[in-house]
PDB file of N, CA, C, O and CB in Angstrom:
ATOM      1  N   UNK A   1     154.299  79.315  98.759  1.00  0.00           N
ATOM      2  CA  UNK A   1     153.886  78.356 100.044  1.00  0.00           C
ATOM      3  C   UNK A   1     153.587  77.316  99.469  1.00  0.00           C
ATOM      4  O   UNK A   1     153.124  77.275  98.330  1.00  0.00           O
ATOM      5  CB  UNK A   1     152.713  78.735 101.003  1.00  0.00           C
ATOM      6  N   UNK A   2     153.804  76.397 100.148  1.00  0.00           N
ATOM      7  CA  UNK A   2     153.239  75.752  99.988  1.00  0.00           C
ATOM      8  C   UNK A   2     151.941  75.139 101.170  1.00  0.00           C
ATOM      9  O   UNK A   2     151.698  75.484 102.326  1.00  0.00           O
ATOM     10  CB  UNK A   2     154.122  75.206  99.544  1.00  0.00           C
ATOM     11  N   UNK A   3     151.260  74.045 100.220  1.00  0.00           N
ATOM     12  CA  UNK A   3     149.810  73.633 101.276  1.00  0.00           C
ATOM     13  C   UNK A   3     149.796  73.268 102.785  1.00  0.00           C
ATOM     14  O   UNK A   3     148.925  73.645 103.568  1.00  0.00           O
ATOM     15  CB  UNK A   3     149.132  72.328 100.754  1.00  0.00           C
ATOM     16  N   UNK A   4     151.211  72.236 103.206  1.00  0.00           N
ATOM     17  CA  UNK A   4     151.939  71.592 103.998  1.00  0.00           C
ATOM     18  C   UNK A   4     153.161  72.626 105.186  1.00  0.00           C
ATOM     19  O   UNK A   4     153.756  72.242 106.193  1.00  0.00           O
ATOM     20  CB  UNK A   4     152.615  70.607 102.908  1.00  0.00           C
ATOM     21  N   UNK A   5     153.148  74.271 104.373  1.00  0.00           N
ATOM     22  CA  UNK A   5     153.906  74.911 104.966  1.00  0.00           C
ATOM     23  C   UNK A   5     153.501  74.362 106.814  1.00  0.00           C
ATOM     24  O   UNK A   5     152.408  73.996 107.244  1.00  0.00           O
ATOM     25  CB  UNK A   5     153.675  76.528 104.397  1.00  0.00           C
ATOM     26  N   UNK A   6     155.354  74.542 107.875  1.00  0.00           N
ATOM     27  CA  UNK A   6     154.458  74.883 109.069  1.00  0.00           C
ATOM     28  C   UNK A   6     154.187  76.034 109.440  1.00  0.00           C
ATOM     29  O   UNK A   6     155.211  76.700 109.591  1.00  0.00           O
ATOM     30  CB  UNK A   6     154.823  74.450 110.094  1.00  0.00           C
ATOM     31  N   UNK A   7     152.903  76.781 109.741  1.00  0.00           N
ATOM     32  CA  UNK A   7     152.446  77.666 109.760  1.00  0.00           C
ATOM     33  C   UNK A   7     152.852  78.205 111.258  1.00  0.00           C
ATOM     34  O   UNK A   7     152.730  79.410 111.474  1.00  0.00           O
ATOM     35  CB  UNK A   7     151.200  77.475 109.313  1.00  0.00           C
ATOM     36  N   UNK A   8     153.372  77.268 112.380  1.00  0.00           N
ATOM     37  CA  UNK A   8     153.564  77.534 113.374  1.00  0.00           C
ATOM     38  C   UNK A   8     155.311  77.487 113.736  1.00  0.00           C
ATOM     39  O   UNK A   8     155.888  77.066 114.739  1.00  0.00           O
ATOM     40  CB  UNK A   8     152.646  76.738 114.019  1.00  0.00           C
ATOM     41  N   UNK A   9     155.848  78.102 112.477  1.00  0.00           N
ATOM     42  CA  UNK A   9     157.270  77.865 112.540  1.00  0.00           C
ATOM     43  C   UNK A   9     158.376  79.056 112.371  1.00  0.00           C
ATOM     44  O   UNK A   9     157.990  79.813 111.480  1.00  0.00           O
ATOM     45  CB  UNK A   9     157.499  76.906 111.527  1.00  0.00           C
ATOM     46  N   UNK A  10     159.522  79.441 112.884  1.00  0.00           N
ATOM     47  CA  UNK A  10     159.889  81.062 112.931  1.00  0.00           C
ATOM     48  C   UNK A  10     159.742  81.192 111.572  1.00  0.00           C
ATOM     49  O   UNK A  10     158.981  82.138 111.369  1.00  0.00           O
ATOM     50  CB  UNK A  10     161.463  81.625 113.527  1.00  0.00           C
ATOM     51  N   UNK A  11     160.135  80.657 110.474  1.00  0.00           N
ATOM     52  CA  UNK A  11     160.134  80.689 109.001  1.00  0.00           C
ATOM     53  C   UNK A  11     159.139  81.276 108.842  1.00  0.00           C
ATOM     54  O   UNK A  11     159.071  82.485 109.061  1.00  0.00           O
ATOM     55  CB  UNK A  11     160.170  79.535 108.233  1.00  0.00           C
ATOM     56  N   UNK A  12     158.315  80.694 108.501  1.00  0.00           N
ATOM     57  CA  UNK A  12     156.867  81.867 108.464  1.00  0.00           C
ATOM     58  C   UNK A  12     156.485  82.622 108.882  1.00  0.00           C
ATOM     59  O   UNK A  12     155.665  83.318 108.283  1.00  0.00           O
ATOM     60  CB  UNK A  12     155.949  81.764 108.593  1.00  0.00           C
ATOM     61  N   UNK A  13     156.920  82.910 110.261  1.00  0.00           N
ATOM     62  CA  UNK A  13     156.793  83.976 110.972  1.00  0.00           C
ATOM     63  C   UNK A  13     157.455  85.128 110.286  1.00  0.00           C
ATOM     64  O   UNK A  13     157.064  86.185 109.788  1.00  0.00           O
ATOM     65  CB  UNK A  13     157.267  83.734 112.244  1.00  0.00           C
ATOM     66  N   UNK A  14     158.461  84.602 110.428  1.00  0.00           N
ATOM     67  CA  UNK A  14     159.166  85.951 109.710  1.00  0.00           C
ATOM     68  C   UNK A  14     158.744  86.051 108.387  1.00  0.00           C
ATOM     69  O   UNK A  14     158.414  87.208 108.124  1.00  0.00           O
ATOM     70  CB  UNK A  14     160.793  85.943 109.644  1.00  0.00           C
ATOM     71  N   UNK A  15     158.627  85.266 107.442  1.00  0.00           N
ATOM     72  CA  UNK A  15     158.127  85.115 105.489  1.00  0.00           C
ATOM     73  C   UNK A  15     156.537  86.162 105.977  1.00  0.00           C
ATOM     74  O   UNK A  15     156.055  87.167 105.455  1.00  0.00           O
ATOM     75  CB  UNK A  15     157.553  82.513 104.561  1.00  0.00           C
ATOM     76  N   UNK A  16     156.189  85.492 106.960  1.00  0.00           N
ATOM     77  CA  UNK A  16     154.684  86.994 106.684  1.00  0.00           C
ATOM     78  C   UNK A  16     154.684  87.859 107.130  1.00  0.00           C
ATOM     79  O   UNK A  16     154.003  88.733 106.594  1.00  0.00           O
ATOM     80  CB  UNK A  16     153.299  86.989 107.047  1.00  0.00           C
ATOM     81  N   UNK A  17     155.773  88.363 108.961  1.00  0.00           N
ATOM     82  CA  UNK A  17     156.041  89.332 108.884  1.00  0.00           C
ATOM     83  C   UNK A  17     156.754  90.176 107.475  1.00  0.00           C
ATOM     84  O   UNK A  17     156.223  91.137 106.918  1.00  0.00           O
ATOM     85  CB  UNK A  17     156.567  89.238 109.873  1.00  0.00           C
ATOM     86  N   UNK A  18     157.767  89.693 107.172  1.00  0.00           N
ATOM     87  CA  UNK A  18     158.234  90.526 105.735  1.00  0.00           C
ATOM     88  C   UNK A  18     156.990  90.770 104.801  1.00  0.00           C
ATOM     89  O   UNK A  18     157.277  91.500 103.852  1.00  0.00           O
ATOM     90  CB  UNK A  18     159.421  89.571 104.753  1.00  0.00           C
ATOM     91  N   UNK A  19     155.726  90.360 104.827  1.00  0.00           N
ATOM     92  CA  UNK A  19     155.131  90.339 103.280  1.00  0.00           C
ATOM     93  C   UNK A  19     154.125  91.496 103.969  1.00  0.00           C
ATOM     94  O   UNK A  19     153.465  92.362 103.396  1.00  0.00           O
ATOM     95  CB  UNK A  19     154.302  88.557 102.441  1.00  0.00           C
ATOM     96  N   UNK A  20     154.173  91.377 104.550  1.00  0.00           N
ATOM     97  CA  UNK A  20     152.949  92.269 105.540  1.00  0.00           C
ATOM     98  C   UNK A  20     153.954  93.729 105.327  1.00  0.00           C
ATOM     99  O   UNK A  20     153.595  94.640 104.581  1.00  0.00           O
ATOM    100  CB  UNK A  20     152.663  91.558 107.783  1.00  0.00           C
ATOM    101  N   UNK A  21     155.615  93.773 106.337  1.00  0.00           N
ATOM    102  CA  UNK A  21     156.001  95.471 106.180  1.00  0.00           C
ATOM    103  C   UNK A  21     156.966  95.497 104.322  1.00  0.00           C
ATOM    104  O   UNK A  21     158.020  96.108 104.145  1.00  0.00           O
ATOM    105  CB  UNK A  21     157.535  96.092 108.044  1.00  0.00           C
ATOM    106  N   UNK A  22     156.313  94.775 103.340  1.00  0.00           N
ATOM    107  CA  UNK A  22     156.251  94.966 102.631  1.00  0.00           C
ATOM    108  C   UNK A  22     154.930  95.999 101.532  1.00  0.00           C
ATOM    109  O   UNK A  22     155.166  97.038 100.916  1.00  0.00           O
ATOM    110  CB  UNK A  22     156.625  94.009 102.713  1.00  0.00           C
ATOM    111  N   UNK A  23     153.987  95.463 101.593  1.00  0.00           N
ATOM    112  CA  UNK A  23     152.850  95.899 101.834  1.00  0.00           C
ATOM    113  C   UNK A  23     153.242  97.430 102.096  1.00  0.00           C
ATOM    114  O   UNK A  23     153.373  98.131 101.093  1.00  0.00           O
ATOM    115  CB  UNK A  23     152.141  95.091 102.943  1.00  0.00           C
ATOM    116  N   UNK A  24     153.432  97.989 103.301  1.00  0.00           N
ATOM    117  CA  UNK A  24     153.668  99.453 103.701  1.00  0.00           C
ATOM    118  C   UNK A  24     153.479 100.496 102.981  1.00  0.00           C
ATOM    119  O   UNK A  24     153.573  99.916 101.899  1.00  0.00           O
ATOM    120  CB  UNK A  24     154.762  99.665 104.013  1.00  0.00           C
ATOM    121  N   UNK A  25     153.251 101.773 102.647  1.00  0.00           N
ATOM    122  CA  UNK A  25     153.856 102.360 102.340  1.00  0.00           C
ATOM    123  C   UNK A  25     155.354 102.618 102.532  1.00  0.00           C
ATOM    124  O   UNK A  25     155.683 102.000 103.545  1.00  0.00           O
ATOM    125  CB  UNK A  25     153.279 102.889 102.482  1.00  0.00           C
ATOM    126  N   UNK A  26     156.849 103.526 101.786  1.00  0.00           N
ATOM    127  CA  UNK A  26     157.854 103.785 101.863  1.00  0.00           C
ATOM    128  C   UNK A  26     158.002 104.103 103.930  1.00  0.00           C
ATOM    129  O   UNK A  26     158.642 103.425 104.734  1.00  0.00           O
ATOM    130  CB  UNK A  26     158.047 104.964 100.625  1.00  0.00           C
ATOM    131  N   UNK A  27     157.252 105.194 104.165  1.00  0.00           N
ATOM    132  CA  UNK A  27     157.874 105.904 105.015  1.00  0.00           C
ATOM    133  C   UNK A  27     157.495 105.327 106.519  1.00  0.00           C
ATOM    134  O   UNK A  27     157.980 105.545 107.629  1.00  0.00           O
ATOM    135  CB  UNK A  27     157.523 107.351 104.737  1.00  0.00           C
ATOM    136  N   UNK A  28     156.030 104.199 105.891  1.00  0.00           N
ATOM    137  CA  UNK A  28     155.338 103.737 107.434  1.00  0.00           C
ATOM    138  C   UNK A  28     156.481 102.459 107.075  1.00  0.00           C
ATOM    139  O   UNK A  28     157.014 102.305 108.174  1.00  0.00           O
ATOM    140  CB  UNK A  28     153.083 103.283 107.681  1.00  0.00           C
ATOM    141  N   UNK A  29     156.935 101.771 106.417  1.00  0.00           N
ATOM    142  CA  UNK A  29     158.402 100.501 106.530  1.00  0.00           C
ATOM    143  C   UNK A  29     159.058 101.009 106.870  1.00  0.00           C
ATOM    144  O   UNK A  29     159.414 100.517 107.941  1.00  0.00           O
ATOM    145  CB  UNK A  29     159.166  99.754 105.491  1.00  0.00           C
ATOM    146  N   UNK A  30     159.595 101.873 106.632  1.00  0.00           N
ATOM    147  CA  UNK A  30     161.070 102.848 107.576  1.00  0.00           C
ATOM    148  C   UNK A  30     161.329 102.698 108.714  1.00  0.00           C
ATOM    149  O   UNK A  30     162.362 102.324 109.270  1.00  0.00           O
ATOM    150  CB  UNK A  30     161.040 104.319 107.773  1.00  0.00           C
ATOM    151  N   UNK A  31     159.780 103.178 109.311  1.00  0.00           N
ATOM    152  CA  UNK A  31     159.112 103.332 111.274  1.00  0.00           C
ATOM    153  C   UNK A  31     159.475 101.927 111.110  1.00  0.00           C
ATOM    154  O   UNK A  31     160.598 101.536 111.430  1.00  0.00           O
ATOM    155  CB  UNK A  31     156.942 103.828 111.964  1.00  0.00           C
ATOM    156  N   UNK A  32     158.609 101.166 110.641  1.00  0.00           N
ATOM    157  CA  UNK A  32     158.283 100.228 111.314  1.00  0.00           C
ATOM    158  C   UNK A  32     159.754  98.932 111.195  1.00  0.00           C
ATOM    159  O   UNK A  32     160.047  97.976 111.913  1.00  0.00           O
ATOM    160  CB  UNK A  32     156.728  99.842 110.711  1.00  0.00           C
ATOM    161  N   UNK A  33     160.424  99.538 109.868  1.00  0.00           N
ATOM    162  CA  UNK A  33     161.842  98.575 110.541  1.00  0.00           C
ATOM    163  C   UNK A  33     162.795  99.491 112.193  1.00  0.00           C
ATOM    164  O   UNK A  33     163.362  98.883 113.101  1.00  0.00           O
ATOM    165  CB  UNK A  33     163.420  98.524 108.738  1.00  0.00           C
ATOM    166  N   UNK A  34     162.682 100.705 112.083  1.00  0.00           N
ATOM    167  CA  UNK A  34     162.950 101.248 113.024  1.00  0.00           C
ATOM    168  C   UNK A  34     162.599 100.788 114.571  1.00  0.00           C
ATOM    169  O   UNK A  34     163.249 100.961 115.602  1.00  0.00           O
ATOM    170  CB  UNK A  34     162.550 102.238 112.683  1.00  0.00           C
ATOM    171  N   UNK A  35     161.464 100.207 114.372  1.00  0.00           N
ATOM    172  CA  UNK A  35     160.754 100.054 115.559  1.00  0.00           C
ATOM    173  C   UNK A  35     161.271  98.686 115.626  1.00  0.00           C
ATOM    174  O   UNK A  35     162.212  98.713 116.420  1.00  0.00           O
ATOM    175  CB  UNK A  35     159.130 100.322 115.585  1.00  0.00           C
ATOM    176  N   UNK A  36     161.100  97.489 115.164  1.00  0.00           N
ATOM    177  CA  UNK A  36     162.030  96.566 114.814  1.00  0.00           C
ATOM    178  C   UNK A  36     163.366  96.744 115.496  1.00  0.00           C
ATOM    179  O   UNK A  36     163.233  96.087 116.529  1.00  0.00           O
ATOM    180  CB  UNK A  36     162.165  96.588 113.432  1.00  0.00           C
ATOM    181  N   UNK A  37     164.340  97.161 115.497  1.00  0.00           N
ATOM    182  CA  UNK A  37     165.540  97.427 115.711  1.00  0.00           C
ATOM    183  C   UNK A  37     165.282  97.777 117.195  1.00  0.00           C
ATOM    184  O   UNK A  37     165.863  97.227 118.130  1.00  0.00           O
ATOM    185  CB  UNK A  37     166.173  98.459 114.746  1.00  0.00           C
ATOM    186  N   UNK A  38     164.265  98.838 117.323  1.00  0.00           N
ATOM    187  CA  UNK A  38     164.161  99.394 119.063  1.00  0.00           C
ATOM    188  C   UNK A  38     164.399  99.035 119.839  1.00  0.00           C
ATOM    189  O   UNK A  38     165.083  99.362 120.809  1.00  0.00           O
ATOM    190  CB  UNK A  38     163.358  99.614 119.687  1.00  0.00           C
ATOM    191  N   UNK A  39     163.263  97.422 119.225  1.00  0.00           N
ATOM    192  CA  UNK A  39     162.594  96.710 120.452  1.00  0.00           C
ATOM    193  C   UNK A  39     163.089  95.275 120.271  1.00  0.00           C
ATOM    194  O   UNK A  39     162.904  94.439 121.156  1.00  0.00           O
ATOM    195  CB  UNK A  39     160.844  96.798 120.482  1.00  0.00           C
ATOM    196  N   UNK A  40     163.960  94.876 118.686  1.00  0.00           N
ATOM    197  CA  UNK A  40     164.408  93.933 119.085  1.00  0.00           C
ATOM    198  C   UNK A  40     166.167  93.439 118.576  1.00  0.00           C
ATOM    199  O   UNK A  40     166.822  92.409 118.417  1.00  0.00           O
ATOM    200  CB  UNK A  40     163.317  93.124 118.750  1.00  0.00           C
ATOM    201  N   UNK A  41     166.252  94.203 118.522  1.00  0.00           N
ATOM    202  CA  UNK A  41     167.901  95.003 118.558  1.00  0.00           C
ATOM    203  C   UNK A  41     167.825  94.786 116.770  1.00  0.00           C
ATOM    204  O   UNK A  41     166.787  94.601 116.135  1.00  0.00           O
ATOM    205  CB  UNK A  41     169.709  93.858 119.718  1.00  0.00           C
ATOM    206  N   UNK A  42     169.119  94.863 116.244  1.00  0.00           N
ATOM    207  CA  UNK A  42     169.591  95.717 115.233  1.00  0.00           C
ATOM    208  C   UNK A  42     169.744  94.326 114.565  1.00  0.00           C
ATOM    209  O   UNK A  42     169.854  94.512 113.353  1.00  0.00           O
ATOM    210  CB  UNK A  42     170.929  96.859 115.477  1.00  0.00           C
ATOM    211  N   UNK A  43     169.806  92.678 114.947  1.00  0.00           N
ATOM    212  CA  UNK A  43     169.992  91.913 114.327  1.00  0.00           C
ATOM    213  C   UNK A  43     168.600  91.216 113.271  1.00  0.00           C
ATOM    214  O   UNK A  43     168.404  90.761 112.144  1.00  0.00           O
ATOM    215  CB  UNK A  43     170.631  91.239 115.241  1.00  0.00           C
ATOM    216  N   UNK A  44     167.912  91.512 114.499  1.00  0.00           N
ATOM    217  CA  UNK A  44     166.589  91.442 114.277  1.00  0.00           C
ATOM    218  C   UNK A  44     166.248  92.179 113.174  1.00  0.00           C
ATOM    219  O   UNK A  44     166.203  91.412 112.212  1.00  0.00           O
ATOM    220  CB  UNK A  44     165.881  91.810 115.328  1.00  0.00           C
ATOM    221  N   UNK A  45     165.986  93.301 112.858  1.00  0.00           N
ATOM    222  CA  UNK A  45     165.923  94.122 111.653  1.00  0.00           C
ATOM    223  C   UNK A  45     166.579  93.762 110.869  1.00  0.00           C
ATOM    224  O   UNK A  45     166.009  93.694 109.780  1.00  0.00           O
ATOM    225  CB  UNK A  45     166.161  95.273 111.693  1.00  0.00           C
ATOM    226  N   UNK A  46     168.556  93.184 110.874  1.00  0.00           N
ATOM    227  CA  UNK A  46     168.832  92.796 109.137  1.00  0.00           C
ATOM    228  C   UNK A  46     168.134  92.000 108.484  1.00  0.00           C
ATOM    229  O   UNK A  46     167.782  91.929 107.306  1.00  0.00           O
ATOM    230  CB  UNK A  46     170.024  92.193 108.790  1.00  0.00           C
ATOM    231  N   UNK A  47     167.876  91.057 109.919  1.00  0.00           N
ATOM    232  CA  UNK A  47     167.309  89.169 109.093  1.00  0.00           C
ATOM    233  C   UNK A  47     165.431  89.737 108.809  1.00  0.00           C
ATOM    234  O   UNK A  47     164.537  89.036 108.336  1.00  0.00           O
ATOM    235  CB  UNK A  47     167.415  86.980 111.032  1.00  0.00           C
ATOM    236  N   UNK A  48     165.370  90.570 109.083  1.00  0.00           N
ATOM    237  CA  UNK A  48     163.696  90.531 108.199  1.00  0.00           C
ATOM    238  C   UNK A  48     164.407  91.678 107.023  1.00  0.00           C
ATOM    239  O   UNK A  48     163.723  91.549 106.008  1.00  0.00           O
ATOM    240  CB  UNK A  48     161.743  91.403 109.436  1.00  0.00           C
ATOM    241  N   UNK A  49     165.302  92.541 106.819  1.00  0.00           N
ATOM    242  CA  UNK A  49     165.132  92.927 106.202  1.00  0.00           C
ATOM    243  C   UNK A  49     165.210  92.328 104.514  1.00  0.00           C
ATOM    244  O   UNK A  49     164.572  92.519 103.478  1.00  0.00           O
ATOM    245  CB  UNK A  49     165.588  93.664 106.722  1.00  0.00           C
ATOM    246  N   UNK A  50     166.682  91.301 105.056  1.00  0.00           N
ATOM    247  CA  UNK A  50     167.305  90.524 104.197  1.00  0.00           C
ATOM    248  C   UNK A  50     165.856  89.500 103.925  1.00  0.00           C
ATOM    249  O   UNK A  50     166.012  88.974 102.823  1.00  0.00           O
ATOM    250  CB  UNK A  50     168.832  89.813 104.885  1.00  0.00           C
ATOM    251  N   UNK A  51     164.712  89.115 104.465  1.00  0.00           N
ATOM    252  CA  UNK A  51     163.591  88.506 104.094  1.00  0.00           C
ATOM    253  C   UNK A  51     163.138  89.417 103.383  1.00  0.00           C
ATOM    254  O   UNK A  51     163.059  88.960 102.242  1.00  0.00           O
ATOM    255  CB  UNK A  51     162.749  88.034 105.024  1.00  0.00           C
ATOM    256  N   UNK A  52     162.702  90.728 103.415  1.00  0.00           N
ATOM    257  CA  UNK A  52     161.978  91.477 102.328  1.00  0.00           C
ATOM    258  C   UNK A  52     162.669  91.574 101.008  1.00  0.00           C
ATOM    259  O   UNK A  52     162.154  91.814  99.916  1.00  0.00           O
ATOM    260  CB  UNK A  52     161.709  92.845 102.766  1.00  0.00           C
ATOM    261  N   UNK A  53     164.861  91.179 101.508  1.00  0.00           N
ATOM    262  CA  UNK A  53     164.679  92.052  99.924  1.00  0.00           C
ATOM    263  C   UNK A  53     164.671  90.364  98.809  1.00  0.00           C
ATOM    264  O   UNK A  53     164.514  90.294  97.590  1.00  0.00           O
ATOM    265  CB  UNK A  53     166.704  93.571  99.445  1.00  0.00           C
ATOM    266  N   UNK A  54     164.955  88.943 100.049  1.00  0.00           N
ATOM    267  CA  UNK A  54     164.265  88.159  99.351  1.00  0.00           C
ATOM    268  C   UNK A  54     162.819  87.758  98.518  1.00  0.00           C
ATOM    269  O   UNK A  54     162.768  87.129  97.461  1.00  0.00           O
ATOM    270  CB  UNK A  54     164.436  87.678  99.905  1.00  0.00           C
ATOM    271  N   UNK A  55     161.903  88.190  99.133  1.00  0.00           N
ATOM    272  CA  UNK A  55     160.652  88.128  98.666  1.00  0.00           C
ATOM    273  C   UNK A  55     160.661  88.832  97.826  1.00  0.00           C
ATOM    274  O   UNK A  55     160.528  88.272  96.737  1.00  0.00           O
ATOM    275  CB  UNK A  55     159.714  88.328  99.368  1.00  0.00           C
ATOM    276  N   UNK A  56     160.812  90.399  97.779  1.00  0.00           N
ATOM    277  CA  UNK A  56     160.990  91.850  96.836  1.00  0.00           C
ATOM    278  C   UNK A  56     161.131  90.660  95.151  1.00  0.00           C
ATOM    279  O   UNK A  56     160.371  90.193  94.303  1.00  0.00           O
ATOM    280  CB  UNK A  56     163.093  93.219  97.455  1.00  0.00           C
ATOM    281  N   UNK A  57     162.782  90.656  95.522  1.00  0.00           N
ATOM    282  CA  UNK A  57     163.710  90.260  94.433  1.00  0.00           C
ATOM    283  C   UNK A  57     162.527  88.514  93.476  1.00  0.00           C
ATOM    284  O   UNK A  57     162.171  88.217  92.336  1.00  0.00           O
ATOM    285  CB  UNK A  57     165.764  89.712  95.548  1.00  0.00           C
ATOM    286  N   UNK A  58     162.443  88.129  94.372  1.00  0.00           N
ATOM    287  CA  UNK A  58     161.398  86.408  93.637  1.00  0.00           C
ATOM    288  C   UNK A  58     159.938  87.131  93.292  1.00  0.00           C
ATOM    289  O   UNK A  58     159.152  86.703  92.447  1.00  0.00           O
ATOM    290  CB  UNK A  58     160.939  84.625  95.310  1.00  0.00           C
ATOM    291  N   UNK A  59     159.747  88.235  94.063  1.00  0.00           N
ATOM    292  CA  UNK A  59     158.150  88.619  92.914  1.00  0.00           C
ATOM    293  C   UNK A  59     158.614  89.473  92.159  1.00  0.00           C
ATOM    294  O   UNK A  59     158.081  89.610  91.057  1.00  0.00           O
ATOM    295  CB  UNK A  59     156.588  89.390  93.569  1.00  0.00           C
ATOM    296  N   UNK A  60     159.263  89.948  92.371  1.00  0.00           N
ATOM    297  CA  UNK A  60     159.959  91.048  90.947  1.00  0.00           C
ATOM    298  C   UNK A  60     160.276  90.051  89.314  1.00  0.00           C
ATOM    299  O   UNK A  60     159.890  90.082  88.145  1.00  0.00           O
ATOM    300  CB  UNK A  60     162.058  91.814  91.628  1.00  0.00           C
ATOM    301  N   UNK A  61     161.198  89.248  90.167  1.00  0.00           N
ATOM    302  CA  UNK A  61     161.439  88.698  88.245  1.00  0.00           C
ATOM    303  C   UNK A  61     159.952  87.377  88.131  1.00  0.00           C
ATOM    304  O   UNK A  61     159.840  86.709  87.103  1.00  0.00           O
ATOM    305  CB  UNK A  61     163.822  87.419  87.876  1.00  0.00           C
ATOM    306  N   UNK A  62     159.133  87.228  89.105  1.00  0.00           N
ATOM    307  CA  UNK A  62     157.550  86.955  88.178  1.00  0.00           C
ATOM    308  C   UNK A  62     156.693  87.560  87.663  1.00  0.00           C
ATOM    309  O   UNK A  62     155.693  87.100  87.111  1.00  0.00           O
ATOM    310  CB  UNK A  62     156.704  86.484  88.623  1.00  0.00           C
ATOM    311  N   UNK A  63     157.068  88.908  87.822  1.00  0.00           N
ATOM    312  CA  UNK A  63     155.857  89.614  87.160  1.00  0.00           C
ATOM    313  C   UNK A  63     156.240  90.143  85.984  1.00  0.00           C
ATOM    314  O   UNK A  63     155.611  91.100  85.534  1.00  0.00           O
ATOM    315  CB  UNK A  63     155.241  90.707  87.950  1.00  0.00           C
ATOM    316  N   UNK A  64     157.874  89.342  84.959  1.00  0.00           N
ATOM    317  CA  UNK A  64     158.446  89.691  83.828  1.00  0.00           C
ATOM    318  C   UNK A  64     157.479  89.207  82.382  1.00  0.00           C
ATOM    319  O   UNK A  64     157.888  89.466  81.250  1.00  0.00           O
ATOM    320  CB  UNK A  64     159.906  89.031  83.932  1.00  0.00           C
TER     321      UNK A  64
END
Protein backbone atom coordinates (compact mmCIF):
# COMPACT_ATOMS: atom_id res chain seq x y z
CA UNK A 1 0.00 0.00 0.00
CA UNK A 2 1.27 3.44 -0.91
CA UNK A 3 0.96 6.55 1.25
CA UNK A 4 -0.96 8.22 -1.56
CA UNK A 5 -3.52 5.46 -2.21
CA UNK A 6 -7.06 6.74 -2.60
CA UNK A 7 -8.73 5.44 0.56
CA UNK A 8 -12.14 6.35 -0.86
CA UNK A 9 -11.82 4.09 -3.90
CA UNK A 10 -13.67 0.83 -4.51
CA UNK A 11 -10.32 -0.94 -4.96
CA UNK A 12 -9.14 0.15 -1.52
CA UNK A 13 -12.46 -0.92 0.04
CA UNK A 14 -12.17 -4.35 -1.58
CA UNK A 15 -8.58 -4.78 -0.39
CA UNK A 16 -9.51 -3.73 3.13
CA UNK A 17 -12.47 -6.10 3.23
CA UNK A 18 -10.27 -8.94 2.00
CA UNK A 19 -7.71 -8.25 4.75
CA UNK A 20 -10.54 -8.20 7.30
CA UNK A 21 -11.93 -11.54 6.08
CA UNK A 22 -8.46 -13.13 6.00
CA UNK A 23 -7.95 -12.19 9.63
CA UNK A 24 -10.93 -14.35 10.66
CA UNK A 25 -10.79 -18.01 11.69
CA UNK A 26 -11.77 -20.35 8.84
CA UNK A 27 -15.35 -21.06 10.03
CA UNK A 28 -16.09 -17.35 10.55
CA UNK A 29 -14.58 -16.57 7.13
CA UNK A 30 -16.83 -19.13 5.46
CA UNK A 31 -19.87 -17.64 7.17
CA UNK A 32 -18.81 -14.13 6.18
CA UNK A 33 -18.43 -15.14 2.53
CA UNK A 34 -21.83 -16.84 2.59
CA UNK A 35 -23.35 -13.63 3.99
CA UNK A 36 -21.65 -11.57 1.28
CA UNK A 37 -23.19 -13.86 -1.33
CA UNK A 38 -26.66 -13.71 0.18
CA UNK A 39 -26.64 -9.91 0.49
CA UNK A 40 -24.61 -8.83 -2.57
CA UNK A 41 -24.77 -11.84 -4.89
CA UNK A 42 -22.39 -14.49 -6.13
CA UNK A 43 -20.30 -12.13 -8.32
CA UNK A 44 -19.48 -10.03 -5.24
CA UNK A 45 -18.44 -13.14 -3.31
CA UNK A 46 -16.24 -14.34 -6.16
CA UNK A 47 -14.62 -10.92 -6.47
CA UNK A 48 -13.89 -10.86 -2.74
CA UNK A 49 -12.53 -14.41 -2.79
CA UNK A 50 -10.28 -13.50 -5.72
CA UNK A 51 -8.87 -10.52 -3.82
CA UNK A 52 -8.37 -12.70 -0.74
CA UNK A 53 -6.42 -15.26 -2.78
CA UNK A 54 -4.31 -12.51 -4.33
CA UNK A 55 -3.44 -11.06 -0.95
CA UNK A 56 -2.84 -14.45 0.67
CA UNK A 57 -0.52 -15.49 -2.17
CA UNK A 58 1.40 -12.20 -1.99
CA UNK A 59 1.75 -12.45 1.78
CA UNK A 60 2.80 -16.11 1.62
CA UNK A 61 5.57 -15.36 -0.89
CA UNK A 62 7.04 -12.61 1.32
CA UNK A 63 7.36 -14.96 4.33
CA UNK A 64 10.01 -17.19 2.74
